Every structure is written in structure tokens, then in C-alpha cells.
C-alpha positions as CSV (number, residue, x, y, z in Angstrom):
1,M,-0.2,-0.1,-0.4
2,K,3.0,2.7,1.1
3,H,4.9,1.2,-2.4
4,K,1.5,2.0,-4.2
5,A,1.0,5.7,-2.6
6,E,4.9,6.6,-3.4
7,N,4.1,5.4,-7.2
8,T,1.1,7.9,-7.2
9,L,3.0,10.3,-5.6
10,R,5.9,10.7,-7.8
11,A,3.7,10.4,-11.0
12,A,1.7,13.6,-9.3
13,I,5.1,15.3,-9.1
14,V,6.0,14.8,-12.7
15,A,2.4,16.0,-14.3
16,T,2.5,19.0,-11.5
17,A,6.3,19.9,-13.3
18,R,5.3,19.9,-16.9
19,T,2.1,21.9,-16.1
20,M,4.3,24.0,-14.1
21,R,6.8,24.2,-17.7
22,E,3.5,24.2,-20.3
23,Q,2.3,27.1,-18.2
24,G,5.6,29.1,-18.9
25,L,6.1,29.5,-15.1
26,S,10.2,27.7,-15.6
27,P,11.6,27.4,-18.9
28,G,13.8,24.6,-19.9
29,C,15.1,22.4,-16.7
30,S,14.5,25.4,-14.4
31,G,12.6,25.4,-11.4
32,N,11.8,22.2,-9.3
33,V,8.8,20.5,-7.5
34,S,8.9,18.2,-4.1
35,A,6.1,16.7,-1.7
36,R,6.5,15.2,1.8
37,T,6.3,11.6,2.4
38,T,6.2,9.6,5.3
39,S,9.3,9.0,5.3
40,G,11.6,12.7,3.9
41,F,10.4,13.7,0.8
42,L,10.0,13.3,-2.8
43,I,11.8,16.1,-5.3
44,T,13.0,16.2,-8.9
45,P,16.5,15.1,-9.8
46,S,18.5,17.8,-11.2
47,G,18.8,18.9,-14.9
48,L,16.5,16.4,-16.3
49,S,13.7,17.9,-18.8
50,Y,10.2,17.6,-17.5
51,A,9.5,16.3,-21.1
52,V,11.4,13.0,-20.4
53,M,11.0,12.6,-16.9
54,E,9.5,9.8,-15.4
55,P,8.0,8.9,-12.0
56,A,11.3,6.4,-11.3
57,D,13.7,9.7,-12.2
58,I,12.1,11.3,-8.7
59,V,14.4,11.4,-6.1
60,A,13.6,9.8,-2.8
61,L,15.1,11.6,0.1
62,S,15.2,11.1,4.1
63,P,14.4,14.2,6.3
64,D,17.8,15.3,6.5
65,G,18.4,15.1,3.1
66,A,20.6,11.5,2.5
67,V,19.6,10.0,-0.7
68,A,18.4,7.1,-1.0
69,P,20.7,4.2,-2.5
70,A,20.2,3.8,-6.6
71,N,18.3,7.5,-7.2
72,R,19.1,9.8,-9.2
73,T,21.0,13.1,-8.3
74,P,18.4,15.3,-6.2
75,S,17.5,18.9,-7.2
76,S,20.1,21.4,-6.6
77,E,17.9,22.8,-4.0
78,W,17.1,20.3,-2.3
79,R,18.1,22.3,1.0
80,F,15.7,24.7,0.9
81,H,12.7,22.1,0.3
82,R,14.3,19.8,3.0
83,D,14.3,22.5,5.5
84,I,11.1,24.1,4.6
85,Y,9.4,20.4,5.6
86,R,11.4,20.6,9.2
87,T,9.8,24.3,9.9
88,R,6.6,24.0,8.1
89,A,4.5,21.3,9.8
90,D,1.4,22.4,7.2
91,V,3.4,21.9,4.2
92,A,3.4,19.3,2.2
93,A,4.3,19.9,-1.5
94,I,6.6,22.8,-2.6
95,V,6.7,24.3,-6.0
96,H,9.9,26.5,-7.2
97,T,9.5,28.7,-10.2
98,H,11.7,31.0,-12.9
99,S,8.8,32.5,-13.9
100,M,9.1,35.7,-16.1
101,H,8.0,38.5,-13.5
102,A,8.2,37.0,-10.7
103,T,11.9,36.8,-11.3
104,V,12.1,40.6,-12.9
105,L,11.0,41.5,-10.1
106,A,13.2,39.1,-7.6
107,C,16.4,41.1,-10.1
108,A,15.5,44.0,-9.1
109,H,15.3,43.4,-5.9
110,R,11.4,44.6,-5.2
111,P,9.0,42.3,-3.1
112,I,5.4,42.4,-3.7
113,P,3.6,44.9,-1.6
114,A,-0.4,44.9,-1.5
115,F,-0.8,47.4,-4.9
116,H,-3.9,44.4,-4.4
117,Y,-6.1,42.4,-2.0
118,M,-4.9,39.4,-3.8
119,V,-1.5,39.6,-2.8
120,A,-3.1,38.1,0.4
121,M,-3.1,34.7,-1.2
122,A,0.5,34.0,-0.3
123,G,-0.7,34.6,3.8
124,G,0.2,38.0,4.5
125,R,0.2,41.8,3.8
126,D,2.6,41.3,1.1
127,I,4.8,38.7,-0.9
128,P,8.6,39.2,0.7
129,L,11.9,39.3,-1.0
130,A,14.2,36.1,0.6
131,P,17.6,37.8,0.3
132,Y,20.1,36.7,-2.4
133,A,22.2,33.4,-1.9
134,T,24.2,31.1,-3.9
135,F,22.1,28.5,-5.8
136,G,21.8,25.1,-3.6
137,S,23.5,26.8,-0.6
138,D,22.2,26.6,2.9
139,Q,22.5,30.0,3.3
140,L,20.0,30.5,0.5
141,S,17.7,27.7,2.6
142,G,18.0,29.9,5.5
143,Y,17.2,32.8,3.6
144,V,13.9,31.1,2.3
145,V,12.9,29.3,5.9
146,G,12.9,32.9,7.0
147,A,11.1,34.4,4.3
148,L,8.3,32.1,4.8
149,T,7.8,32.0,8.2
150,R,4.7,33.4,8.0
151,R,4.3,33.3,4.0
152,D,3.1,30.5,1.5
153,A,5.1,32.2,-1.1
154,C,8.2,34.2,-1.3
155,L,10.7,35.5,-4.3
156,L,14.3,35.1,-4.0
157,A,16.5,37.7,-5.3
158,N,18.5,37.3,-8.3
159,H,16.5,34.1,-8.7
160,G,13.3,33.0,-8.8
161,M,10.0,32.6,-6.6
162,V,8.9,29.5,-4.3
163,A,5.5,28.5,-3.4
164,V,4.4,26.1,-0.7
165,A,0.6,24.6,0.3
166,D,-0.9,21.5,1.6
167,T,-0.8,19.8,-1.7
168,L,0.8,19.8,-5.5
169,T,-2.3,21.4,-6.8
170,R,-2.3,24.0,-4.5
171,A,1.2,24.7,-4.5
172,L,0.8,25.1,-8.1
173,D,-2.2,27.1,-8.4
174,L,-0.6,29.8,-5.9
175,A,2.8,29.7,-7.7
176,G,0.3,30.8,-11.0
177,G,-1.5,33.3,-9.1
178,V,1.8,35.0,-7.5
179,E,3.1,35.6,-11.1
180,T,0.2,37.3,-12.1
181,L,0.2,39.0,-9.7
182,A,3.9,40.2,-10.3
183,E,2.8,41.1,-14.3
184,M,0.5,43.3,-12.8
185,Y,2.4,44.4,-10.6
186,C,5.4,45.1,-13.4
187,K,2.7,46.9,-15.6
188,V,1.6,49.0,-12.5
189,L,4.8,50.3,-12.1
190,A,5.6,51.3,-15.6
191,L,2.8,53.6,-15.2
192,G,5.0,55.4,-12.3
193,T,3.9,54.8,-8.9
194,A,1.8,51.9,-7.6
195,P,-0.4,52.8,-4.5
196,V,-0.7,50.5,-1.9
197,L,-3.3,48.9,0.5
198,D,-3.0,50.2,4.0
199,D,-2.2,47.7,6.5
200,A,-5.4,47.6,8.4
201,E,-7.8,46.9,5.0
202,M,-5.4,44.2,4.3
203,D,-6.3,42.5,7.5
204,V,-10.1,42.5,7.0
205,V,-8.7,40.9,3.5
206,L,-6.5,38.4,5.7
207,A,-9.6,37.2,7.5
208,K,-11.8,37.3,5.0
209,F,-10.0,34.7,3.2
210,K,-9.8,32.5,5.7
211,T,-14.0,31.3,4.9
212,Y,-13.4,32.1,1.3
213,G,-13.8,29.5,-1.0
214,Q,-16.5,26.8,-1.5
215,S,-17.5,24.9,1.9
216,P,-18.3,21.3,2.6
217,P,-21.6,20.9,1.1
218,T,-24.1,20.0,3.7
219,T,-26.2,16.6,4.5
220,R,-29.7,17.3,4.8
């Protein structure tokens, strides 16, 4: 049963990675996807095209980041995946992208402020920017974990974006939503200044987001 569940999760990671590429969120082999398991986590391999990736290519790691025997080399960013899972018990899936507009803002060292109320989709009043550090480093991991302390998405300076959630579908949807916001923000900045909503209004929005969406159907 456990083996079957892991195979299903491997296939879901591949599907998520391919959708990420198809949606233009990560060109080429850039970005990575992972999901938590009962024995650690699974992550996309390093440098392998999503077009040819198969479930068997997905790499299994222990909670401390040790690669299981007979596995491929994991994504170079496995450290921040490991450390997010260590520090965020609510997170079961992580999507890291190099999407165009989020990366443009990240390279300009611009977090995304509350220029639109939907910024609250990332869990707070803004979408923060993690400082730059070399890709794959423990330093970068520390910055990412810090930026995600009270947020579900952040930009990575001179790099890209990370989104986390309790499922792969929600993590990918959040990554797409952040990219849309980033594109909107870039276009607003091109017009001049970008007025932002104040903290009091964003607190109202965040409270409303807690009950936003579909409720489970009631039985009669």
C-alpha cells in the first residue's frame, strides 16, 4: 500500500513539473517540485528535462536530506525543500519556479506589496523577498525559510520564486497566482507609482480569506 501511494505521488510530481513548464512558469529545466512523504520527501532530479522525466526519476530523500540508494542526483535546491518541511508542519508540497515577472521583480530586489488585495493569497500583507545567496546553498535555504515564516510564497533575489501548500495542486496554483500578481505589479510600476492598501485593510482581507471559497456540502 505504501509503495503504491509513493508511486502515485511520484507521478503527481512529474505531472506538476510538466504543467509548470507548460504554463511558462519555469523554462527549460529550471525550477523544481517536491512533496512530503511519511519517510522524508520526494523531489525532481537535477538537470533532467520535464518532457522526458518519469516517476522512477523522482528522487527520494530522508528528512535530513540523505539520498536513498540507486536514486538520481536530486535538484540542487533540495536543501531549502528539506528545511521548509522541517520548519513548516503544514506544508506537504513545494514548487520553485523561474517565472518571468516574478523573476524580474526578484532581480530588481522588489518584494510585492499590497498593491492588490489578492496579495493576501500568499498568507500576509505582502509577498516578501528573500536575500540573495548562491543557489543550492545552506545560506539560501536559511533565507527562504525566514521569508516563509508567515507566508506561503516568496521571491528569491536574483533567482525566482517559491510557493508552498498542503497539496501539489495548491502549491502550483499559488505559484501561478503569484506570477500573475507579479506581471500586474510590473505593469503598474511601468505607469509610475503603485499605491498600496494599508495594513488595516489587508488585515480585513486576510480575515475574509479564512472563509473564502467553497465549504463542504451540507447533508439534509
